[in-house]
C-alpha angles and dihedrals in degrees: 000000000000090000091054090051091048091050091048091049090049091050090049091050090050090050092049093048090047092050092048092049091047092048092048094046094045089058095052122086114250112219120223114264127222115251110274112234112197112235125223108282096193091103123172109247108230093187117162120227112267094026143098132211123231122189115204112192143168119198117228109262133158094226109084092357095142094054124094120217123214123199122197120196135204112238087041118256128171104251117171124220111287107229128195112285095011140109136198129205116215120195106200132183089197110108125180128043117357127181124206121200119201116221123191112183103308094336117103114200103232100219112065121208107247122196135167110241115211126197113267095009129124124222131192120208118187121204118200141171113207137161088260093056145275119315140189111184139167111244131198117257099249095052092042094051090049091053095040091053088071095050138080122241121244109228113208111232115231114232117226110235122191 
């Protein structure tokens, strides 16, 4: 019973945060955007042997646009925050079962997305914030490439180590 109450409180907190974000964002003035010109999505795949490619992306939407999404993986990979209208390409040498946990602020979505990573394959994982909830889903290549063509790539910054 306590777990049900905790889940209900968490859902209420999410709803309140969502309403506050929506109220705040609806008051702000949205500047006009330049026309988005899809880029050529026939990229050359520079995949290394013994690795797989995973695209993490988040389509540009007004709802939840100010929120950053974090994704943690098991086995651990360094995945940056996925911001609104951005995508990130992860080259991983991990093959086999991988789990991805979706983190929104301090809320951890309890059911991780689990997929089996195969050598030489490419996977597309879409992150979205909607009125119905927070979602991390695997998407087919054609739909994903069409959506990714409108986004900007997140470049991982290299840390200087001495």
